[in-house]
N, C-alpha and C positions, 0 to 999 in steps of 0.2 A: 670418504670424509676423513677417516682417521689418518690416512697417509698424507692428505693435504695439510691437515693441522700440524702434523709432526714435521713434514718437510719444511713448511713455512717457518716453524720455530728454529729448526736447525740452520736454515739459510740466514735468518736474521742474526742468530747468535755468532756464527763464524764469519759472516761476510761483512758485517758492519764494522767499520774502523772504530775502536774504542776512543772515547773522549774523556779527558780529565775533568770530572765533575765534582767529586766529593773527596774529603780528606780522610778517607778510611786508611788505616795503617796496617803494615805487616810487621809481625814480631820477628825476632831472630829465628824462631821456628817457622819454616816456610809453610807449615800446615795450618797456621793460626792467622786469621784475619781479625783485626781489632777495630771496634767502633767506639771511639772515646765520647765523653759526655758532650763535647762541642758539636759532634756530628748530629746529635738529636736536638740541639738547642733551637734550631729553626722551626721545628715542628711543635714546640711548646707542649710536650706530652705531660699528662697528669700521672700516668701509671706506667709500670714496667711493661705491661701488655701493649700499650700504645707505642712504646719504644721499639719493641721487637717487631711490630707490624711494619716498621720502616726499614727493616734489614732484609735485603733480597734473599729469597730462599727459605726464610723462617716461617712465612705464612703457611706453607705446606705442613710444617711440623705442628703449628698451632691448630690447624684444621684437623690433623690426624688425632691429636690429643682430645679435641672436642668430640669427634666422632666416636672415640673409644671411651668416652665418659671421663676423660682426664686421668688416664692411668699413668700419670707422670711420677707418682710417688713410690711405686714399688711394683715392678713386674710389668708385664704386658697383658694384652687381652687377646683371647681367641674365641670367636663366636659369641661375644658378649660376656664371657667368663673371665674375670680378672684373675691372673695367676696368684697363687698363694705364696707367701714368702717375698723376699726382696729380689734375690737372684743377682746376677752380674750385669745384665743388659736391659734394654728396653727404654730407659730414660734417655731423652735427648735434650732436656733443658735442666741445667744444674745451677745452683746458687753457690758461689765460692768453691767451685770444683766438686761440690757434693750434692747428692740427690736430696729431695725432701723426704723426711722419714714419716711419710703418711700415705694413705690410699684414698680414703673418703675425703680427707683434707688434701686434695690433689694439687698438682703444680699449676693447672690452668686457673683454678680458683685463687691460688696465691698470687699469680701474676697480676690479677686485677686489684689486689689489695696493697701491693708494694708501691710506694710513692716513687716517681721518677727522680726526685731529688736525692734519694738514697742510693742511686746507682752510679758507680764510677765509670764502668765501661762494660761493653758486651763483646765477648770473644766467640768467633765462629771457628771451631776446631774440626778439621777434616781428617778423618782416618784415625788410626790407632794412636793412643797417647797413654803413657804410664802415669800421668798426673791426675787422671780423672777417677771418679768414684764408680764409673761404669765402663763397659766395653761396647764400642759401637764402631762399625766400619764406615758409617755415613757421617752426616753432619751432627755435631753436638754443639749446643748453645750453652756457653758458660757465662753467667752474670756475676760480675765482680762488684761487691757492694762498697760504698763509700763509708769509711769509719773515721772520718776526719773530725767529727764533733757532734754535739747535741743538736737535735732538730726534731720537729714534729709537724704533722699535717693531717688533715681529715679529708677523706674523699667521699663524695656522695653521688649517687646516681638514682634517678627516679623516672618512671615512665611505664611502658607496658606494650602489649601486642594486641592487635585487632585482627581477627580472622574474618574473611569475607563472609558476610551474612550471619555472623555470630557476635558474641559479646566481647568486650574489651577486658583483658586480663592484666592487672597492674603488677608492678614489682618495685621494690625500693632496696637499695643497698647502701650501707654506711660502713666505712672502715677508718680506723685511726692508726697512723704510723708514728712511732716515736723512737728516739734514741737519747740516752743520757749516759755519758761516760762509756762504760763497757757493755751497756745493755741496749739491745734493739728489740722492739716489740711491735706486733700488729694485732689489733683486735677488730672484729667485724661482725656484722649481723646483716642478714639478707632475708627479705620476705618476698616470696614470688608465687605467682600463679602462671601456669602454662597451659596452652590449649593446642591440641592437634586434631585437625578435622580431616576426615577422608570420606569420600562417597564411592560406593561400589555398586556396580550392576552386573548381573550374571544372566547370560542368555544360554538356554539349554537346547541342544540339538540331538536328534537320534543318530545312530551310526551312519544313516544314509544322508544326513545333512538337513533333515526336516526339523524346523523349530518346534519344540515341544513345551517350552515354558520360559518364564522370565522372573527375575528376582532383583530386589534392590536392598541396600543397607546404607544407612546414614550414621556415621560413627563420630561421636564427640568424646574425645579423651581430655579430661581436665585433671591437672595435678596441682597441688599446693604444698609448699614446704616453708619451714622456718629454719634458718641455718645460723648457728653461732660458731665462730671459729676464732682461733688465736695462735700466734707464733711468738716465741721468745728466744732470743739469742744472747748468750753471755760469753764475752771474749776476755781472756786474761792477758796480762802484759807479756807473758811468755809465749803467746800464740795458741794456747789451748782454747777450745770452744765447745760450749754446751748449747744445744738447740732443743727446744720443746715445742710441740704443737698439739692442738686438740680441736675437736669439732663435735657438735651435737646437732642432730637434724631430725626432728619429727616431721612427718608428711602424710598426705592423703592423696589417693588417686581414685578417680571415678570414670567409668565408661558407660555411656548411654548409647545403645545401638538399636533403634527401631528398624524392623525389617518387614518386607512384604514379599510374597511369592504368588505367582499366578501361572498354573498350567495352561497350555494353549487351549482356549475355548472353555476353561473351567473357572470356578469361583476364586476370587482373590482372598488370600489369608494374610493375617498380620501376626508378627511375633515381636518380642522384646528380648534383647540380650543386655543384661546389666551387670557391671562389676563395681565393687566397692572395696577399697583396700586402704588400710592404715599401715604406716611404717614408722620405724624409729631406728636411727643409726647414731652410734657414738664411737669416738676413736681418740686414743691418746698415743702419741709417739714422740720419739726424740733420738738424738744422737750426740755422742761425745767424741771429740778429737783431741788427742794429746801427743805432743812431741816429746819423745824420750831420747835424751842425749846419748849419742853413741849407739843407738839401736834403730830408731826410725819413728814412724808415725802410727799410733794406735787409734783405730776407729771402732766405735760400737754404735749400733743402731738397734732400737727396740720399738715395738708397736703392740697395742692391744685394741681390739675393736669388736663390735657386736652390731649385727644387722638383722632386724626382725620385720617380717611382714605378716599381716593377717588379712586374707582376701576371701570374699564371698562372690560367687558367680551364680546368676539365676537366669534360666531360659523359660519364657512364658509365651503362651498363645494369647493374643489380644482378641477378646470376644465382646459382643454387645453387652454382655452381663458383667464384664470386667476381665481382669487378667486371670488366666488359669495356668498354674505352674506346670512345667513339663519335667524339668530336672534342675538340680542345683549342685554346685561344687563348693567345698570349703577347703582352704589351704592355710596352714600355719607353718611358717618356716623361720628358723633362727640359724644364723651363721656367726661363728666366733673364731677369732684368730689371735694367736700370741706368737710374736717373732722376736728372736734375738740373733743379731749378726755382729760378729767381731772379727777384726783382722789387724795385722801388723805389716806395715810396708817398710821395707829396708832398702837402703841404697847399697849397691855393690860396685865392685871395680869395673872398669871398662864400660862406663855409661850404661849400667844395668841396674834394674830394681826388681825386687821380689815381694809379692804380697802373699801372706799365708793367713788363713782364717777358717772360720766355720759359721754355720747358720743352723738354728733350730726353729722349727715352726710347728706349733700344736694347733690343729684345726678341728672344729666341731661343726657338724651340719645335721640339723634335726628338722624333718618335715613330715607333716601329717596331711594327706590328701584324701578327701572323701567325696564320693559321687552318690547322689541319692535321686532316684526316680520318683515322680509323683504318681501314686497309684491309689485309686479309691479314696481320694481326699486326704491322703497322708503320704509323707515322704518315706520311702523304703530304701535303705542303704544297699548299694550294689557293688561299690568299690571302696575298700578301706586300705590305703597304703601308708603305713606308718614306718618310717625308716630313720634310724639314727646312725650317723657316720662319724667316726673319729679317725683322724690322720695324724700320725707322728712322723715328721720328716726332718732329716738331718743332712747337712752338706758339709763337706770339707773341701777346700779349694786352694789352689796355688796359681797365682798370676805372675808371669815373668815378662818383663819388658826389656828389650835389648835395642838401644840406640846404636845401630851398626855404624852409622855415619850421620852427618847433618841431613842427608837426603833419605836415609833408610831407617825404618823402625820395624822390628819384628816383635809381636806380642803373642805369647802362647799361654794357655791356661788348661788346667785339668780340674774337673769337678767330680767328686764322688758323691752320689746321692743315695741315701738309704731311707726307706720309708715303710711304714706299716699302716694299712687301711683296714679298719674293722667296721662292719656294718651289722645292724640288727633290724630285721624286717618283721613287722607284726601284721600278718595278713588277716583278711576278714574271717576266713575259716582255716583250720589246720594249725600246725605247730609253728612257732617262731622260726625264722631262718637266720642263722648267724654265719657270717663269712669273715674271713681274715686273710689278708694277703700281704706278703712282704716283697718289696721291690728293691733292687740295687742296680745303679747305672753308673757308668763312667762316661763323662761328657767332655771330650777334648775340644779345644778351639784354637785356631791359629789365625792371626791377623797380620797382614804385611802391608806396609805403606812405602811407596817410593815417590819422592818428589823430583821430577825432572828439573823443575825450577819452581819459582813462586807462582806460576800460572798453570802448570800441568802436573797432575798427580795420578798415580796408579795405585789401586787398592785391591787386595784379594783376601778372601775369608773362606776358611773351611771350618765347619762346626757341626757337632752332633747335638741335636736338641731332643728333649723328652718332654712331651706335653704333660700338663696336670689334668687330672680327671675333673670333669664338670659334675659335681654331685647332684645337680638337677636331673641328670640322666638316670640316677639311681631310683627315682621316685616317679610314679604316675603323674601326669599332668594333662590338662585339656587344651587342645589347640583350637581356639575360637575362630581363627581365620578359615580353617578347613573343616571345622566341626568334627574333630577326631579326638578320641581318648587315646593318649600315647602312654604305653606301659613303661615302667622303669626296669632297669637292668643293673644289678650290683656286680655283675661279672665282667665289666669292661676293664681293660688294662690300658695303661698309658700308650700314647702314640709316639713312635720314635722316627726321627728323620736325620739324614745327613744333608746338610745345606752347603752349597758351593756358590760363590759369587766373585765376579771380577768387575771392578768399576774403574772407568777412566773419567777424570774431571779436568775441564779446561776453563780457566777464568780469564776474562778479558781484563785489560789494563784498567786501573783506576775505578774498580768496582762497577764497570759498565755492564757486566753480565757474566753468565757462566753457562756451561753445558756439562751435563753428567750423563754417562751411559753405563748402565749396570746389566750384566748378563748373570742370570741365576739359574740354579737347578736344585730341586729338592727330591730326594729319594725317601719315601715314607713307608714305614712298616706299622702294622696294626692301626691303620687309618680309621678314625672314628666317624661313623655315619650310620644310617639305618641298615639293619641286617635282618635277614629272613630267619625267623624262629618257627616256621610252620612245620608240623609233623606230617610227612607224607607216608610214613611207614609205622605200623603198630609195633608193640613190644616184641613180637615174633619175627619182625622183618618183612611182614606182608604189606603190600601197597594198600593204602586207605582209599576208598572210593572218593571220587571228586566231590560228590554231594555231601560227604561227611567231613571234608577237610575244613579246618578253621584257620584261615590265613592270619598269621601273627608276625608283626615286625616290631623291633625295639632298637634303640641305639646300641651299637656293638662295634666290633673291630673287623675291618677288612684287611686281609693279609698284606697287600701292597698297593701303593699309589705313587704318582709322580707329578711334579710341577716344574715347568721350565719356561723361561721367558726373558724379555728385555724390558727394562724400565729406563726411560729417557726423560730427563728433567732439564729444562732450560729457562733462564730468566734474562731479561734484557731491559736496560734503561733506554729511554727514548731521547737521550742527549743528542743523537745524530739529527734530530729534527727540532732541536731547541727546547725539549721538555725533559731535562735531566732528572726531574723529580717524579716522572711517570715510569712505573715498572710493570712489565708484563711477564707473567710466568705461565709455563705450560708443562704438564707432566703426563706422559703417556706410558701405560703399562700393558704389555702383551704377556698374558699368563696362560700358557697352554697346559691345562690339567687333565689328568686321565686316571680313572679308576674303573674296575669291573663292577657293574651293577649287580647286587646280590640277589635281585629278583628275576632279572631277565638275562643275565650273563652278557650283556652288551657293554662295550667300552664307551664311557661317557665322561663329561667334565664333572668337577665337584659340584655339589648341590649349591644352587644360586650363585655360582661363580661365573662372572663375565670374562670372556677371553680378552676383551679390550676395554680399557677405561681411560678416559682423558679428563684431566682437571685443568681448568683455566682460572687465572687470577690476574686482576688488573687493579692498580692503585695509582692515583695521581694526587700529589699534595701541592696545592697552590699556596705556598707559605705567605706570600704578600697579601693574600686575601683571608688567610686563616681558614682555608677551605680544603677539604679532602673529599674525593669521590672515587668510586670504583665498583667492582663487581667480581663475581666468581661463577663458575659453571662446572657441572659434571655431566659427562656423556659416557654411557655404557652400552656395550653390545648385549645381545640376548643371553639369557641364562635359563636354567631349568632345574627341575627336581624329579626324582624317581622314587615311587613308593610301591608298596606291595600290590596295590590295586589301581594305581593311577600314575600318570606321567604329565608333568606340566612344563610348558615352554613359555618364557616371559620376554616381552619387549620392555626394557627399562626406559622410562621417560627421561628426557634431558631436564636437568634442574639448574635454574639460574637465579642468582640473587644480586642485589645491588645495594649500595649504601651512599649516603651523603653526610658529611660532618662539617659543621660550621661553628667557628669560635665566635660567640656573640658578645661577650663582655668579660674582660679579664681572663680568668681560667675557666670560665663557664663555656660549655660546648653543647650544641644541639645535634643529636644524632638521629638520622632517619634510615631505616632499613626496610627493604622490599624483598620478600621471599616468595618463591614459586611464581616468578614473574609471568611465566608462560603457562600457568596452571599445570603443575607437575602431574603427568599421567603415566601409567604403565598398564599393560594388558597381558593377560595370561590365557593360554589355551590349556585346558586340563582334560585329558582322556581318562574316563572312568571305566573300569572293567568289572564284569559281573562277580568275579572272585579273584583268584590269584592271577597275576599278569602273565604267568607262564602259559596259561591256556589261551591267551590272545582273544578273549571273548569280550569285545567292546560293548558296553552298555549304553553309553552316551558320551558326549563331550560338551564342555562348557566354555564359553568365551567370557572371561571376567575382565572388567575394566575398573581401575581405580583412578580417582581424581583427588588431589590434595589442593585445597582451596588456597587462594592468595592470602598472604599475611603481611601486615604492615606493623612496624615497630617504631616508636618514638620515645627518645630518652633525652633527659637533660641532666648533665653532670657537671661537677665542679669540685674545687678544693678550697679549703680555708685553713 
């Protein structure tokens, strides 16, 4: 299936003769493709987001930002953990060559609030460029704003989502854009409810394959939040610019999960798993850019934020006489971050530039986790994990860009990172545990770009990366999916990797399509995953009897791992069949990962990492009718997980979505979205062992099946 999809995309891209359909322009720099305001006029977009959705290849970037929670403002995400600090890379959407100095106030949210009337043009920059605020060997979208005069507009969007068999969850968003003289501003408010529904059933079998039990869960996740945000830009006549942004977001999350279980031939029992969480986030950020005659451009970014959650989890048996508690968990967590980044970019002889600067980030993470068992009509505390973490991290960096010729650019950088992480753990019994570690890393990077012509480009990157520690791994937490208490580990060290990639890109004439093939390889050290902390020998070196062994696993470091693969991306306009405003995109990633499992010593893929992933996207704008429609899909191969006493293998369900947009009156638009068209399903087989997996003593296996219900969304939006 994967080969068929990929081959079809390649043949379409390279074999179809390009047609001249749109007036997209190329700048003097062959790596830059420009879409002027006139290009978007036929679509009558209300927001910058709607403009970018019409640029081939950009939808994949928008989807990636959405999946990552919109990490467009500072750093990237790994495993759901947004990196601390700003760093030099990660952002792919810039405003006036600069990133947004925010994290919670992310770029995806900002795109929906910027009026299309304020945009002058959109630039697609391929490969290394010294003019940008970030380093990226792939596509970078740079939005150039129109500063021609005063204007204002108000954007509104109202509607909501209906989950099949459940209630309607409404949302409303209002934002006001304005400019007066040298000042541009955006203020907005959003009130939203979201619902995520999943059904799960588990069938239990003996090692011989005899069914021994059955269980079901019906999970209703409901979140609510109120979000206030704003952006302000002040530009001087000399070209200096000050930008400020802020956001405040209180929210609440609730999870209701009734369960039942039934051993084969036995009585049925009922349970309830409930979660209730309140949260509050705020953030203030900004940046200042000043041109210094005879020296260069000075840029400073700053940010301060705080993210707090307070969560309670309760597991109860449901009896005829009422609920009887079994255990409960309480979590209170606060994250805070303060960042200051400053640099000076200077022009040099022979088409060269040099950026010198530094960054300081002060981070605090405090979390209290308690687990209490219900015994004799009272809660008795069994786990108390109270951890306070402080990280002081400093970077000094130098970025050098050498425009060797109009066709060749070499960009090199060196980053020195110095940090100290201190943690204080307050256990339930015993003395407090204090740890302090200092780290220092040199992170070089080289980007090379060669333009054969305006249609063909070669890019190569070599880079050393150092991950940032996820402080969640320092503290105990409860995994409700697998009903496991996962212990914390403050002894983890950062993950290091050398990353190598070579990319070839071919663009068809007149914006008719493109093909990009990337080969990549990652060599990882101190890879972070679950590690065996079981003690098999006593203090005297004598083996401990199997019956007395207590299997223990925590997040930790594995000495080495690797990842290699090919990522192929293609998009094509259907101008060859008379539909130039229809664009189809396909992206296929083959990622072959390998690590030595710490429990069984077998070589296996990374946890929950699919070897193959295909993403499809189609959009057709019928401008004469004011109508747009399309859809997207994601297809993944199998993935799995290995733990100290269990092994899981999953079939990931295919996920498809579609949308229809119709302009109904003036700037007013009706939007319909249909998610999980095919009832998103995935299944997992989990083998459970009696104790440590090394003894290969299978206790049972379970077939688990998840279904995510269909969801419909309907919105009405407009401007005035």
